FISETI-749310 format. One line per field, with one value per atom (N, C-alpha, C, O): atom name; x, y, z. Coordinates in Angstrom, 3 decimals, m for minus. Layout:
<rs>
atom	CA  ...;
x	X  ...;
y	Y  ...;
z	Z  ...;
</rs>
This chain:
<rs>
atom	N  CA  C  O  N  CA  C  O  N  CA  C  O  N  CA  C  O  N  CA  C  O  N  CA  C  O  N  CA  C  O  N  CA  C  O  N  CA  C  O  N  CA  C  O  N  CA  C  O  N  CA  C  O  N  CA  C  O  N  CA  C  O  N  CA  C  O  N  CA  C  O  N  CA  C  O  N  CA  C  O  N  CA  C  O  N  CA  C  O  N  CA  C  O  N  CA  C  O  N  CA  C  O  N  CA  C  O  N  CA  C  O  N  CA  C  O  N  CA  C  O  N  CA  C  O  N  CA  C  O  N  CA  C  O  N  CA  C  O  N  CA  C  O  N  CA  C  O  N  CA  C  O  N  CA  C  O  N  CA  C  O  N  CA  C  O  N  CA  C  O  N  CA  C  O  N  CA  C  O  N  CA  C  O  N  CA  C  O  N  CA  C  O  N  CA  C  O  N  CA  C  O  N  CA  C  O  N  CA  C  O  N  CA  C  O  N  CA  C  O  N  CA  C  O  N  CA  C  O  N  CA  C  O  N  CA  C  O  N  CA  C  O  N  CA  C  O  N  CA  C  O  N  CA  C  O  N  CA  C  O  N  CA  C  O  N  CA  C  O  N  CA  C  O  N  CA  C  O  N  CA  C  O  N  CA  C  O  N  CA  C  O  N  CA  C  O  N  CA  C  O  N  CA  C  O  N  CA  C  O  N  CA  C  O  N  CA  C  O  N  CA  C  O  N  CA  C  O  N  CA  C  O  N  CA  C  O  N  CA  C  O  N  CA  C  O  N  CA  C  O  N  CA  C  O  N  CA  C  O  N  CA  C  O  N  CA  C  O  N  CA  C  O  N  CA  C  O  N  CA  C  O  N  CA  C  O  N  CA  C  O  N  CA  C  O  N  CA  C  O  N  CA  C  O  N  CA  C  O  N  CA  C  O  N  CA  C  O  N  CA  C  O  N  CA  C  O  N  CA  C  O  N  CA  C  O  N  CA  C  O  N  CA  C  O  N  CA  C  O  N  CA  C  O  N  CA  C  O  N  CA  C  O  N  CA  C  O  N  CA  C  O  N  CA  C  O  N  CA  C  O  N  CA  C  O  N  CA  C  O  N  CA  C  O  N  CA  C  O  N  CA  C  O  N  CA  C  O  N  CA  C  O  N  CA  C  O  N  CA  C  O  N  CA  C  O  N  CA  C  O  N  CA  C  O  N  CA  C  O  N  CA  C  O  N  CA  C  O  N  CA  C  O  N  CA  C  O  N  CA  C  O  N  CA  C  O  N  CA  C  O  N  CA  C  O  N  CA  C  O  N  CA  C  O  N  CA  C  O  N  CA  C  O  N  CA  C  O  N  CA  C  O  N  CA  C  O  N  CA  C  O  N  CA  C  O  N  CA  C  O  N  CA  C  O  N  CA  C  O  N  CA  C  O  N  CA  C  O  N  CA  C  O  N  CA  C  O  N  CA  C  O  N  CA  C  O  N  CA  C  O  N  CA  C  O  N  CA  C  O  N  CA  C  O  N  CA  C  O  N  CA  C  O  N  CA  C  O  N  CA  C  O  N  CA  C  O  N  CA  C  O  N  CA  C  O  N  CA  C  O  N  CA  C  O  N  CA  C  O  N  CA  C  O  N  CA  C  O  N  CA  C  O  N  CA  C  O  N  CA  C  O  N  CA  C  O  N  CA  C  O  N  CA  C  O  N  CA  C  O  N  CA  C  O  N  CA  C  O  N  CA  C  O  N  CA  C  O  N  CA  C  O  N  CA  C  O  N  CA  C  O  N  CA  C  O  N  CA  C  O  N  CA  C  O  N  CA  C  O  N  CA  C  O  N  CA  C  O  N  CA  C  O  N  CA  C  O  N  CA  C  O  N  CA  C  O;
x	1.157  0.209  0.869  1.728  0.476  1.976  0.867  m0.135  1.556  1.327  0.976  0.192  1.700  1.212  m0.141  m1.026  m0.433  m1.884  m3.046  m4.153  m2.722  m3.531  m3.835  m4.891  m2.734  m2.787  m3.853  m4.817  m3.769  m4.480  m5.954  m6.836  m5.966  m7.666  m8.013  m8.904  m7.340  m7.785  m7.732  m8.712  m7.414  m6.986  m8.353  m8.703  m8.745  m9.817  m11.170  m12.060  m11.007  m12.316  m12.634  m13.816  m11.488  m11.457  m12.035  m12.782  m11.643  m11.905  m13.188  m13.783  m13.884  m15.426  m16.405  m17.472  m15.850  m16.472  m16.557  m17.517  m15.137  m15.089  m15.572  m15.686  m15.927  m16.729  m18.205  m18.798  m18.648  m19.995  m20.401  m21.566  m19.402  m19.639  m19.479  m20.357  m18.584  m19.048  m19.818  m20.138  m20.478  m21.847  m22.790  m23.238  m23.190  m24.304  m23.935  m24.887  m22.875  m22.601  m22.978  m23.729  m22.498  m23.348  m24.969  m25.428  m25.744  m27.262  m27.311  m28.262  m26.725  m27.154  m28.016  m27.530  m29.082  m30.008  m30.877  m32.036  m30.893  m31.646  m33.028  m32.886  m34.411  m35.076  m35.380  m34.494  m36.839  m36.906  m37.801  m37.974  m38.351  m38.689  m37.682  m37.718  m36.645  m35.666  m34.534  m33.862  m34.877  m34.085  m34.727  m34.087  m35.774  m36.916  m37.272  m38.160  m36.648  m37.021  m36.050  m34.838  m36.702  m36.128  m35.620  m36.439  m34.300  m33.718  m34.370  m34.688  m34.635  m35.017  m36.348  m36.544  m36.902  m37.768  m37.138  m37.833  m35.975  m35.548  m34.186  m33.412  m33.838  m33.049  m33.644  m34.786  m32.491  m32.595  m32.658  m32.088  m33.405  m33.502  m32.226  m31.421  m31.653  m30.922  m30.818  m29.804  m32.646  m32.560  m32.493  m31.977  m32.832  m32.811  m31.317  m30.967  m30.697  m29.118  m28.105  m27.153  m28.741  m28.604  m28.912  m28.078  m30.250  m30.294  m30.312  m30.823  m29.871  m29.119  m27.650  m27.130  m27.102  m25.851  m25.929  m24.855  m26.984  m27.507  m27.229  m26.289  m28.295  m28.614  m27.459  m27.208  m26.553  m25.858  m24.405  m23.752  m24.237  m23.246  m23.901  m23.304  m25.211  m25.443  m25.134  m24.427  m25.863  m25.528  m24.576  m24.448  m23.362  m22.094  m21.775  m20.770  m22.157  m21.050  m21.915  m21.330  m22.847  m23.772  m22.599  m22.107  m22.240  m21.645  m19.956  m19.438  m19.475  m17.875  m17.935  m16.894  m19.318  m19.103  m18.918  m17.934  m19.871  m20.291  m19.148  m18.946  m18.430  m16.970  m16.064  m15.296  m15.762  m14.762  m15.075  m14.197  m16.625  m16.446  m16.328  m16.006  m16.473  m16.452  m14.622  m13.906  m14.251  m12.872  m11.668  m10.540  m11.915  m10.861  m9.837  m8.661  m10.448  m9.357  m8.454  m7.284  m8.720  m7.718  m6.462  m5.259  m7.517  m6.327  m5.565  m4.444  m5.703  m4.493  m3.558  m2.611  m3.901  m2.880  m2.013  m0.826  m2.171  m1.828  m1.660  m1.946  m1.357  m0.894  0.242  0.413  1.302  2.863  2.757  3.822  1.785  1.915  1.630  0.775  2.396  2.050  0.448  m0.073  0.105  m1.298  m1.581  m1.149  m2.269  m2.715  m3.841  m4.943  m3.448  m4.590  m4.725  m5.207  m4.387  m5.190  m5.350  m4.803  m6.187  m7.066  m7.547  m8.341  m7.390  m7.736  m9.111  m9.683  m9.805  m11.095  m11.675  m11.609  m12.237  m13.209  m14.244  m14.657  m14.696  m15.784  m15.394  m16.295  m14.147  m13.582  m12.812  m12.152  m13.209  m12.716  m13.483  m14.693  m12.801  m13.762  m14.392  m13.922  m15.678  m16.600  m16.803  m16.932  m16.885  m17.374  m18.808  m19.052  m19.874  m21.364  m21.878  m21.988  m22.110  m22.665  m24.093  m24.524  m25.109  m26.164  m26.831  m28.059  m26.107  m26.661  m27.064  m27.192  m27.338  m27.847  m29.098  m29.164  m30.108  m31.526  m31.203  m32.184  m30.049  m30.175  m30.126  m30.472  m29.688  m29.660  m30.687  m30.442  m31.907  m32.689  m32.853  m32.786  m33.093  m33.926  m34.782  m35.674  m34.978  m36.029  m37.253  m38.417  m36.531  m37.010  m37.259  m36.346  m38.252  m38.260  m39.144  m40.011  m39.063  m40.195  m41.663  m42.279  m41.915  m43.737  m43.345  m44.313  m42.228  m42.135  m41.014  m40.076  m41.146  m39.702  m39.969  m40.708  m38.749  m38.431  m37.646  m37.057  m37.248  m36.463  m34.942  m34.477  m34.211  m32.718  m32.366  m32.013  m32.465  m32.188  m31.919  m30.765  m33.242  m33.270  m32.231  m31.300  m32.162  m31.209  m29.812  m29.173  m29.403  m28.054  m27.808  m26.834  m28.858  m28.741  m28.466  m27.523  m29.242  m29.447  m27.974  m27.117  m27.527  m26.081  m24.825  m23.843  m25.093  m24.174  m23.950  m22.846  m25.408  m25.307  m24.362  m23.314  m25.238  m24.376  m22.925  m22.359  m22.302  m20.939  m20.265  m19.155  m21.075  m19.914  m20.437  m19.584  m21.382  m21.447  m19.990  m19.168  m19.846  m18.917  m16.983  m16.297  m16.890  m16.022  m16.260  m15.289  m17.179  m17.243  m16.489  m15.458  m17.340  m16.627  m15.182  m14.662  m14.492  m13.147  m12.178  m11.202  m12.648  m11.920  m11.359  m12.208  m10.442  m9.896  m9.489  m8.865  m9.735  m9.346  m8.208  m7.790  m7.461  m6.050  m5.918  m6.269  m5.180  m5.359  m4.892  m5.290  m3.711  m2.927  m4.106  m4.168  m5.065  m6.212  m7.150  m7.537  m7.692  m8.545  m8.171  m9.033  m6.618  m5.833  m6.015  m5.910  m6.361  m6.580  m7.854  m8.025  m8.762  m9.898  m10.516  m10.731  m10.766  m10.972  m12.255  m12.581  m13.137  m14.314  m13.831  m13.044  m14.694  m14.524  m15.992  m17.125  m15.620  m16.250  m16.349  m15.440  m17.461  m16.846  m16.454  m15.851  m16.770  m15.891  m15.093  m14.202  m15.021  m13.676  m12.560  m11.434  m12.921  m11.905  m11.818  m12.837  m10.646  m10.638  m10.060  m8.975  m10.942  m10.747  m10.730  m11.567  m9.789  m9.624  m10.536  m11.109  m10.587  m11.798  m11.242  m12.011  m9.753  m9.238  m9.541  m10.006  m9.271  m9.636  m10.889  m11.111  m11.772  m13.241  m14.020  m15.160  m13.235  m13.779  m13.288  m14.119  m12.138  m11.698  m12.684  m13.351  m12.682  m13.896  m15.469  m16.100  m15.979  m16.977  m17.041  m17.987  m15.779  m15.238  m15.738  m16.458  m14.847  m14.989  m16.682  m17.320  m17.350  m18.778  m19.614  m20.465  m18.948  m19.623  m19.361  m19.863  m18.459  m17.945  m18.542  m18.864  m18.712  m19.614  m20.610  m20.986  m21.296  m22.872  m22.663  m23.711  m21.794  m21.330  m21.542  m22.425  m20.768  m20.389  m21.785  m22.094  m22.497  m23.967  m24.827  m25.621  m24.672  m25.649  m25.342  m26.171  m23.911  m23.554  m24.080  m24.515  m23.957  m24.612  m26.056  m26.585  m26.928  m28.671  m28.800  m29.591  m28.205  m28.015  m27.968  m29.079  m27.115  m26.808  m27.908  m28.220  m28.655  m30.005  m30.930  m31.945  m30.995  m32.113  m32.153  m33.118  m30.822  m30.494  m30.126  m30.531  m29.253  m28.823  m27.565  m27.320  m26.344  m25.017  m24.840  m25.787  m23.341  m22.848  m22.544  m21.996;
y	m1.425  0.034  1.317  1.710  1.938  3.290  4.617  5.139  4.819  5.547  7.181  7.806  7.693  9.131  8.869  9.697  7.781  7.389  7.307  7.819  6.706  6.787  7.751  7.956  8.543  9.909  10.637  11.151  10.713  11.608  11.098  11.698  10.232  9.296  10.148  10.965  10.097  10.315  12.006  12.206  12.933  13.988  14.461  15.637  13.736  13.970  13.968  14.812  12.803  12.554  13.452  13.717  14.183  15.243  16.394  17.199  16.545  18.075  17.714  18.741  16.642  16.637  17.040  17.645  16.607  16.712  18.746  19.509  18.986  20.255  21.229  22.370  20.821  21.482  21.401  22.474  20.552  20.316  21.132  21.463  21.359  21.638  23.265  23.973  23.914  25.378  25.703  26.885  24.479  25.140  25.265  26.395  24.316  24.799  25.838  26.272  26.419  27.421  28.560  29.488  28.450  29.754  29.928  30.914  29.267  28.922  29.489  30.252  29.717  29.973  31.300  32.341  31.335  32.742  32.487  32.666  32.322  31.534  31.297  30.798  31.244  31.290  29.822  29.461  28.894  27.669  28.445  27.890  29.745  30.088  30.816  31.008  31.174  31.075  30.442  30.758  29.004  27.304  27.237  27.001  27.428  27.234  28.147  27.814  29.119  30.228  30.004  29.807  30.064  29.876  31.117  32.035  31.424  32.928  33.127  34.292  32.277  32.063  31.257  30.141  31.535  30.397  28.832  27.845  28.667  27.879  27.600  26.809  28.256  28.185  27.268  27.410  26.118  25.646  26.611  27.701  26.091  26.698  26.528  26.056  26.739  26.509  24.924  24.253  24.408  23.018  22.330  21.213  22.675  21.750  21.606  20.434  22.191  22.167  21.239  20.512  21.574  20.835  18.934  18.068  18.756  17.661  17.157  16.046  17.737  17.208  16.745  15.725  17.381  16.656  15.641  15.201  15.195  14.004  12.971  12.177  13.141  12.181  12.123  10.944  13.067  12.618  11.633  10.801  12.232  11.433  10.093  9.050  10.155  8.551  7.624  6.618  8.189  7.429  7.293  6.104  7.995  7.727  6.952  6.287  6.780  5.618  4.480  3.397  4.462  2.932  2.434  1.306  3.539  3.436  2.859  1.825  3.589  3.090  1.595  0.996  1.064  0.059  m0.839  m1.576  m0.933  m1.690  m1.959  m3.053  m0.863  m0.903  m1.387  m2.109  m1.124  m1.926  m3.376  m4.148  m3.908  m5.404  m5.911  m7.098  m5.456  m5.854  m5.792  m6.769  m4.595  m4.159  m4.610  m4.570  m4.950  m5.026  m6.272  m6.307  m7.276  m8.219  m7.600  m7.968  m6.749  m5.895  m5.501  m5.696  m4.578  m3.503  m4.448  m3.993  m5.858  m6.653  m7.258  m7.918  m6.967  m7.665  m6.361  m6.686  m5.054  m4.059  m2.996  m1.806  m3.505  m3.199  m2.789  m2.146  m2.739  m2.172  m1.381  m0.763  m0.810  0.489  1.670  1.819  2.820  3.816  4.177  3.698  5.095  5.661  6.927  6.990  7.989  9.333  9.611  9.068  10.597  10.711  11.837  12.084  12.843  14.449  14.655  13.896  15.801  15.907  17.384  17.555  18.284  19.387  19.111  18.024  20.779  20.906  20.821  21.719  19.569  19.461  20.498  20.922  20.940  22.182  23.397  24.164  23.755  24.749  24.945  25.865  23.633  23.248  24.001  24.082  24.764  25.383  24.187  23.141  24.757  23.953  22.811  21.861  22.565  21.215  21.826  23.018  20.600  20.717  20.895  20.056  21.981  22.133  21.844  22.058  21.408  21.686  20.235  20.173  19.070  17.947  17.407  16.197  18.570  18.349  17.386  16.343  17.932  17.073  15.757  15.017  15.150  13.681  13.033  11.880  13.894  13.779  14.492  15.109  14.430  15.826  15.631  14.439  16.512  16.632  15.965  16.058  15.187  14.756  16.321  16.711  16.537  17.587  18.872  19.265  19.440  20.735  21.977  21.641  23.139  23.749  23.476  23.974  22.454  22.217  20.665  20.208  20.218  19.137  19.461  18.681  20.665  20.817  19.605  18.778  20.273  19.634  20.360  21.207  20.280  21.158  21.153  20.217  22.168  22.056  21.008  19.990  21.256  19.820  18.877  18.495  18.208  17.018  17.082  16.325  18.101  18.062  17.604  16.666  18.650  18.549  16.826  16.153  16.347  14.996  14.168  13.382  14.370  13.070  13.636  12.771  14.790  14.771  14.034  13.427  14.233  14.062  12.714  12.264  11.734  10.468  10.078  9.437  10.779  10.261  10.117  9.148  11.273  11.673  10.523  10.097  9.949  9.262  7.828  6.940  7.590  6.042  6.323  5.412  7.371  8.208  7.240  6.316  8.014  7.846  6.293  5.547  5.882  4.455  3.466  2.816  3.554  3.099  2.941  1.862  4.122  4.585  3.874  3.136  4.242  3.591  2.263  1.390  1.973  0.274  m0.088  m1.146  0.696  m0.040  0.352  1.473  m0.677  m0.163  0.486  0.098  1.793  2.886  2.525  3.131  1.201  0.808  0.126  m0.009  m0.311  m0.602  0.141  0.095  1.140  2.092  2.753  3.295  3.004  4.024  3.276  3.989  1.500  1.005  0.378  m0.326  1.028  0.581  1.921  2.944  1.683  2.895  3.013  1.983  4.001  4.064  5.292  6.231  4.809  6.348  7.237  6.818  8.299  9.354  10.008  10.758  9.776  10.353  11.763  12.259  12.466  14.086  14.098  14.926  13.399  13.408  12.651  12.938  11.475  10.653  9.487  9.327  8.642  7.706  8.094  8.662  7.711  8.254  6.911  6.088  7.111  5.714  6.251  7.341  5.303  5.822  7.135  7.879  7.160  8.139  9.559  10.464  9.727  10.502  10.970  12.177  10.133  10.170  10.733  11.177  10.694  11.126  12.407  13.281  12.836  14.271  14.967  15.958  14.259  15.417  15.235  16.287  14.230  14.564  16.061  16.838  16.136  17.192  18.751  19.725  18.246  20.187  19.756  20.800  18.914  18.861  19.807  20.649  19.280  19.957  21.095  21.699  21.455  22.995  23.775  24.948  23.195  23.881  24.467  25.546  23.570  23.792  24.796  25.102  25.171  25.945  27.317  28.088  27.605  28.764  29.273  30.464  28.339  28.292  28.869  29.794  28.385  28.517  30.066  30.893  30.299  31.870  33.032  34.129  32.586  33.425  33.309  34.368  32.041  32.384  33.328  34.259  33.250  34.146  35.143  35.673  35.775  37.075  37.455  38.645  36.444  37.167  37.249  37.814  36.804  36.713  37.827  38.060  38.706  39.650  39.265  39.927  38.038  37.615  37.306  36.385  38.135  38.186  37.657  37.377  37.518  37.095  38.168  38.028;
z	m0.342  0.152  0.015  0.803  m0.950  m0.719  m0.074  m0.563  1.151  1.724  1.537  2.252  0.472  m0.113  m0.846  m0.633  m1.719  m2.161  m1.054  m1.224  m0.071  1.355  1.988  2.587  1.876  2.456  1.519  2.086  0.299  m0.449  m0.797  m1.411  m0.413  m0.288  0.628  0.398  1.862  3.137  3.065  3.783  2.812  2.630  1.147  1.051  0.490  m0.220  0.628  0.733  1.150  2.532  3.298  3.519  3.930  5.033  4.214  4.770  2.569  2.203  1.675  1.347  1.450  1.146  2.512  2.415  3.686  5.194  5.113  5.212  4.904  5.264  4.618  5.066  3.405  1.782  2.598  2.711  3.006  3.037  4.640  4.860  5.567  6.365  5.908  6.403  5.118  4.876  4.183  4.058  3.358  2.444  3.497  3.691  4.231  5.441  6.225  6.874  6.418  7.471  6.355  6.656  5.251  4.298  4.507  3.929  5.113  5.205  6.030  5.862  7.234  8.281  8.475  8.033  9.012  9.108  7.722  8.095  7.015  6.076  6.264  7.381  6.056  6.320  5.384  4.609  5.511  4.539  3.362  2.276  3.641  2.266  1.222  0.007  2.397  1.468  0.412  m0.571  1.572  0.932  m0.551  m1.576  m0.488  m1.407  m2.675  m3.459  m2.799  m3.627  m4.758  m4.683  m5.652  m7.202  m7.518  m7.499  m7.851  m8.248  m9.520  m9.758  m10.371  m11.923  m12.548  m12.067  m13.162  m13.499  m14.064  m13.823  m14.723  m14.849  m14.172  m14.711  m12.936  m11.943  m10.683  m10.245  m10.078  m8.972  m7.675  m7.643  m6.633  m5.694  m5.019  m5.822  m3.746  m2.518  m2.157  m1.968  m2.110  m1.410  m2.633  m2.584  m3.551  m5.048  m5.289  m5.432  m5.339  m5.682  m4.415  m4.697  m2.725  m1.796  m1.778  m1.511  m2.126  m2.622  m4.102  m4.241  m5.174  m6.161  m5.552  m6.005  m4.693  m4.366  m3.345  m2.935  m2.865  m2.367  m3.492  m3.527  m4.473  m5.317  m6.271  m6.522  m6.982  m7.386  m6.852  m7.481  m5.200  m4.606  m4.514  m4.783  m4.108  m4.206  m5.277  m5.225  m6.398  m7.570  m7.843  m8.138  m7.999  m8.344  m7.275  m7.528  m6.314  m5.151  m5.490  m5.479  m5.712  m6.714  m7.842  m7.832  m8.849  m9.639  m9.126  m9.547  m8.378  m7.923  m7.057  m6.788  m6.652  m5.779  m6.988  m6.932  m8.345  m9.015  m10.003  m10.530  m10.197  m10.852  m10.236  m10.873  m8.454  m7.797  m7.950  m8.336  m7.587  m7.871  m9.091  m9.031  m10.331  m11.670  m11.887  m12.108  m11.772  m11.795  m11.135  m11.626  m10.234  m8.906  m9.374  m9.012  m10.219  m10.486  m11.424  m11.323  m12.311  m13.483  m12.624  m12.800  m11.159  m10.435  m9.913  m9.687  m9.544  m8.656  m9.434  m9.006  m10.955  m11.849  m11.968  m11.968  m12.065  m12.438  m11.094  m10.962  m10.627  m8.557  m8.653  m7.617  m9.344  m9.041  m9.934  m9.939  m11.117  m12.017  m11.568  m10.694  m12.170  m11.236  m12.109  m13.116  m11.280  m11.679  m10.942  m9.791  m11.443  m11.202  m10.133  m10.207  m9.018  m8.327  m8.051  m6.946  m8.863  m8.975  m10.365  m11.166  m10.802  m11.862  m11.890  m10.965  m12.472  m12.910  m12.647  m12.727  m12.163  m12.007  m13.546  m14.385  m13.700  m15.019  m15.073  m16.152  m13.889  m14.263  m14.819  m15.157  m14.997  m15.138  m16.572  m17.054  m17.030  m18.572  m19.446  m19.237  m20.725  m21.576  m22.344  m22.793  m22.322  m23.107  m22.533  m23.306  m21.241  m20.370  m20.140  m19.952  m20.197  m20.119  m18.665  m17.771  m18.676  m17.288  m17.297  m16.164  m18.167  m18.456  m17.820  m17.872  m17.226  m17.334  m16.092  m15.906  m14.946  m13.815  m13.785  m13.135  m14.625  m14.589  m14.822  m14.744  m15.110  m15.129  m13.525  m13.267  m12.642  m11.336  m10.633  m9.596  m11.189  m10.507  m9.284  m8.986  m8.214  m6.831  m6.623  m7.466  m5.735  m5.156  m4.183  m4.283  m3.692  m2.867  m3.720  m4.446  m3.680  m4.908  m4.334  m3.527  m4.587  m4.447  m3.775  m2.832  m4.711  m4.776  m3.378  m2.772  m3.155  m2.417  m1.306  m1.144  m0.533  0.160  1.441  1.975  1.386  3.073  3.709  3.037  5.734  5.969  5.576  4.925  5.964  6.070  6.518  5.924  7.781  8.567  7.839  7.645  7.174  6.393  5.827  6.101  4.816  3.644  4.012  3.537  5.163  5.655  6.271  5.932  7.181  7.360  6.216  6.119  5.466  3.696  3.499  3.682  3.193  2.341  3.518  3.090  4.996  5.632  5.438  5.130  5.679  5.669  4.048  3.974  2.759  1.809  1.683  1.176  2.239  2.581  3.413  3.093  4.664  5.502  4.257  4.270  3.477  3.060  1.849  1.742  1.178  0.410  1.150  0.712  2.178  3.121  3.549  3.422  3.924  4.329  3.229  3.404  2.010  0.669  0.497  0.213  0.688  0.364  1.641  1.508  2.568  4.051  3.907  3.731  3.929  4.318  3.182  3.109  1.997  0.744  0.478  0.764  m0.203  m0.433  m1.875  m2.990  m1.350  m2.574  m3.711  m4.706  m3.885  m5.446  m6.109  m7.331  m5.250  m6.258  m6.791  m7.959  m5.562  m6.320  m7.177  m7.868  m7.518  m8.203  m9.529  m10.527  m9.805  m10.574  m11.296  m12.291  m10.216  m10.961  m11.508  m10.858  m12.903  m13.787  m14.401  m14.992  m14.451  m15.423  m16.400  m16.283  m17.409  m18.652  m18.516  m18.279  m18.704  m19.157  m20.460  m20.817  m21.273  m22.611  m22.569  m23.520  m21.485  m21.196  m20.464  m20.652  m19.533  m18.709  m18.934  m18.526  m19.721  m20.259  m19.099  m18.427  m18.812  m17.854  m16.474  m16.345  m15.362  m14.120  m12.913  m12.541  m12.682  m11.562  m10.354  m10.372  m9.279  m8.409  m7.253  m6.644  m7.167  m6.466  m7.123  m6.430  m8.455  m9.519  m9.556  m9.651  m9.488  m9.514  m8.397  m8.532  m7.067  m5.692  m5.947  m5.701  m6.388  m6.576  m7.458  m7.160  m8.670  m9.572  m8.626  m8.531  m8.080  m6.994  m6.186  m6.066  m5.731  m4.773  m5.741  m5.522  m6.903  m7.629  m7.790  m7.657  m7.961  m8.225  m7.283  m7.567  m5.712  m4.746  m4.339  m3.391  m5.145  m4.726  m5.831  m5.639  m6.990  m8.026  m7.756  m8.216  m6.720  m6.189  m4.847  m4.278  m4.460  m3.351  m4.149  m3.776  m5.197  m5.732  m6.346  m6.394  m6.757  m7.591  m6.145  m6.318  m4.943  m3.790  m3.498  m3.119  m3.764  m3.188  m4.240  m3.889  m5.548  m6.573  m6.192  m5.852  m6.180  m5.553  m4.283  m4.434  m3.151  m1.890  m2.716  m2.717  m3.556  m4.107  m4.869  m4.920  m5.582  m6.524  m5.566  m5.974  m4.118  m3.303  m2.404  m1.676  m2.463  m1.804  m0.292  0.664  m0.162  0.965  1.191  1.970  0.446  0.738  2.145  2.879  2.529  3.477  4.219  5.312;
</rs>
């Protein structure tokens, strides 16, 4: 087991937790109606953004689990070969499609809202599931179990985790923009 790779996995998981806590700290003082107010007709509310994060993290975790089971034998053969653990922020790439969130549509919406506490609990539990999936797995295997995305290319599970963190941060930025539009700056 490569200590540097193990360290980066734990660093990414800790970043996931910090980003989530920072995200919810941005929402302190907002009312439930603020959380569910759409800033524009075709734009998501803060609550929809938060639930989307739960949905996509849960969905990708299922994909990770299936990929892990199917491709672990290949990873065992490639164990001693090098692999990448970092990736640029794909959401900042020129031409990267940012209009695919509808694929992972939130369950909770302004017409079917829930409390901010439920949204936070749900995302926290989903992130804990992600953490539990990664912790204890040999990073040299995680680094050799890869899946292909037509836009991002080949991603091993470590890099895929990092892309997920970039995605969570993208929605933090969007939530900050929504707060500005609603006249609720920090």
